[in-house]
FIMAR-497206 format. One record per residue (C-alpha): residue number from 1; residue in one letter; x negated, y, z negated. Coordinates in steps of 0.5 Angstrom, whole numbers, plus 500, padded with zeros to 3 digits. Example, Ala and Ser with C-alpha at 12.3 -4.5 7.8 and 13.67 -1.06 7.14 Angstrom:
{i->1, aa->A, X->475, Y->491, Z->484}
{i->2, aa->S, X->473, Y->498, Z->486}
This chain:
{i->1, aa->M, X->499, Y->500, Z->500}
{i->2, aa->D, X->497, Y->507, Z->502}
{i->3, aa->K, X->498, Y->513, Z->499}
{i->4, aa->A, X->505, Y->515, Z->502}
{i->5, aa->Q, X->507, Y->508, Z->501}
{i->6, aa->A, X->506, Y->509, Z->493}
{i->7, aa->I, X->511, Y->516, Z->493}
{i->8, aa->Q, X->516, Y->513, Z->498}
{i->9, aa->K, X->516, Y->507, Z->492}
{i->10, aa->F, X->516, Y->512, Z->487}
{i->11, aa->W, X->523, Y->516, Z->489}
{i->12, aa->E, X->526, Y->509, Z->491}
{i->13, aa->S, X->526, Y->507, Z->484}
{i->14, aa->F, X->532, Y->512, Z->483}
{i->15, aa->N, X->537, Y->507, Z->486}
{i->16, aa->I, X->539, Y->512, Z->491}
{i->17, aa->P, X->536, Y->512, Z->499}
{i->18, aa->A, X->529, Y->516, Z->498}
{i->19, aa->Y, X->527, Y->519, Z->505}
{i->20, aa->D, X->521, Y->523, Z->507}
{i->21, aa->E, X->523, Y->531, Z->508}
{i->22, aa->T, X->520, Y->530, Z->515}
{i->23, aa->N, X->524, Y->523, Z->517}
{i->24, aa->V, X->531, Y->524, Z->514}
{i->25, aa->P, X->535, Y->519, Z->519}
{i->26, aa->D, X->541, Y->523, Z->522}
{i->27, aa->N, X->546, Y->518, Z->520}
{i->28, aa->A, X->544, Y->519, Z->512}
{i->29, aa->V, X->550, Y->519, Z->508}
{i->30, aa->M, X->549, Y->522, Z->501}
{i->31, aa->P, X->546, Y->521, Z->495}
{i->32, aa->Y, X->539, Y->521, Z->498}
{i->33, aa->I, X->533, Y->524, Z->496}
{i->34, aa->T, X->528, Y->527, Z->500}
{i->35, aa->Y, X->521, Y->529, Z->498}
{i->36, aa->S, X->514, Y->532, Z->501}
{i->37, aa->V, X->508, Y->528, Z->502}
{i->38, aa->K, X->501, Y->530, Z->500}
{i->39, aa->T, X->494, Y->528, Z->498}
{i->40, aa->D, X->488, Y->528, Z->495}
{i->41, aa->S, X->483, Y->525, Z->491}
{i->42, aa->L, X->479, Y->524, Z->484}
{i->43, aa->D, X->481, Y->530, Z->479}
{i->44, aa->N, X->486, Y->533, Z->484}
{i->45, aa->I, X->493, Y->535, Z->481}
{i->46, aa->V, X->497, Y->536, Z->487}
{i->47, aa->N, X->504, Y->540, Z->487}
{i->48, aa->M, X->510, Y->537, Z->490}
{i->49, aa->Y, X->517, Y->537, Z->491}
{i->50, aa->A, X->523, Y->533, Z->492}
{i->51, aa->S, X->531, Y->534, Z->493}
{i->52, aa->V, X->537, Y->530, Z->490}
{i->53, aa->W, X->543, Y->531, Z->495}
{i->54, aa->Y, X->550, Y->528, Z->493}
{i->55, aa->H, X->556, Y->532, Z->496}
{i->56, aa->S, X->562, Y->533, Z->491}
{i->57, aa->T, X->566, Y->538, Z->488}
{i->58, aa->S, X->562, Y->538, Z->482}
{i->59, aa->W, X->554, Y->537, Z->479}
{i->60, aa->K, X->556, Y->532, Z->475}
{i->61, aa->D, X->553, Y->527, Z->478}
{i->62, aa->I, X->547, Y->531, Z->481}
{i->63, aa->S, X->546, Y->532, Z->475}
{i->64, aa->E, X->547, Y->526, Z->471}
{i->65, aa->K, X->542, Y->523, Z->476}
{i->66, aa->T, X->536, Y->529, Z->475}
{i->67, aa->E, X->536, Y->527, Z->469}
{i->68, aa->Q, X->534, Y->520, Z->469}
{i->69, aa->I, X->530, Y->521, Z->474}
{i->70, aa->A, X->526, Y->527, Z->468}
{i->71, aa->E, X->527, Y->521, Z->463}
{i->72, aa->Y, X->524, Y->516, Z->467}
{i->73, aa->I, X->518, Y->521, Z->468}
{i->74, aa->V, X->517, Y->523, Z->460}
{i->75, aa->K, X->518, Y->516, Z->458}
{i->76, aa->M, X->514, Y->513, Z->463}
{i->77, aa->N, X->509, Y->518, Z->460}
{i->78, aa->P, X->507, Y->518, Z->466}
{i->79, aa->P, X->509, Y->513, Z->471}
{i->80, aa->S, X->503, Y->510, Z->475}
{i->81, aa->I, X->503, Y->507, Z->482}
{i->82, aa->E, X->497, Y->502, Z->484}
{i->83, aa->F, X->496, Y->503, Z->491}
{i->84, aa->D, X->490, Y->502, Z->496}
{i->85, aa->N, X->483, Y->503, Z->493}
{i->86, aa->G, X->487, Y->508, Z->486}
{i->87, aa->R, X->494, Y->510, Z->483}
{i->88, aa->L, X->498, Y->515, Z->483}
{i->89, aa->Y, X->501, Y->518, Z->477}
{i->90, aa->I, X->507, Y->522, Z->476}
{i->91, aa->A, X->509, Y->529, Z->472}
{i->92, aa->K, X->514, Y->533, Z->471}
{i->93, aa->G, X->512, Y->540, Z->474}
{i->94, aa->N, X->515, Y->546, Z->472}
{i->95, aa->P, X->521, Y->548, Z->472}
{i->96, aa->F, X->522, Y->542, Z->473}
{i->97, aa->A, X->529, Y->542, Z->477}
{i->98, aa->Q, X->533, Y->548, Z->480}
{i->99, aa->R, X->540, Y->548, Z->483}
{i->100, aa->M, X->540, Y->550, Z->490}
{i->101, aa->A, X->547, Y->552, Z->493}
{i->102, aa->D, X->548, Y->551, Z->501}
{i->103, aa->P, X->551, Y->556, Z->504}
{i->104, aa->N, X->554, Y->553, Z->510}
{i->105, aa->D, X->558, Y->548, Z->505}
{i->106, aa->S, X->560, Y->550, Z->498}
{i->107, aa->M, X->561, Y->541, Z->498}
{i->108, aa->I, X->553, Y->541, Z->498}
{i->109, aa->R, X->550, Y->539, Z->491}
{i->110, aa->R, X->542, Y->540, Z->492}
{i->111, aa->M, X->537, Y->540, Z->486}
{i->112, aa->Y, X->530, Y->542, Z->487}
{i->113, aa->L, X->525, Y->538, Z->483}
{i->114, aa->N, X->518, Y->540, Z->482}
{i->115, aa->I, X->513, Y->534, Z->482}
{i->116, aa->Q, X->506, Y->534, Z->479}
{i->117, aa->A, X->502, Y->528, Z->482}
{i->118, aa->E, X->495, Y->525, Z->481}
{i->119, aa->F, X->491, Y->521, Z->485}
{i->120, aa->L, X->486, Y->516, Z->482}
{i->121, aa->S, X->481, Y->515, Z->488}
{i->122, aa->A, X->475, Y->517, Z->492}
{i->123, aa->Y, X->479, Y->519, Z->498}
């Protein structure tokens, strides 16, 4: 597994589809997560982001999913995923979550998440 696949594995662990933000299928149905892919090497912290997307009249479900992600990161202190020749550690960024509105559809709920990743690898 390479670094990008390790990032994908992390986001897939929350029981809704997860897509690299550059590769969301046209037929994707909410809820889902989109995420950025940025990688680096040893001793560098990378700021990444993700968005949790729901189609709803309420913020309840998306807020619960966001809280689930936050609790997982804190509980695992920090979560880590092994990849070829290294390991990925995930931490919450600051601020961690922010609600986003969609000017074209009042039913779209989006939570923008800030994540910090550390890649322990030589390259």
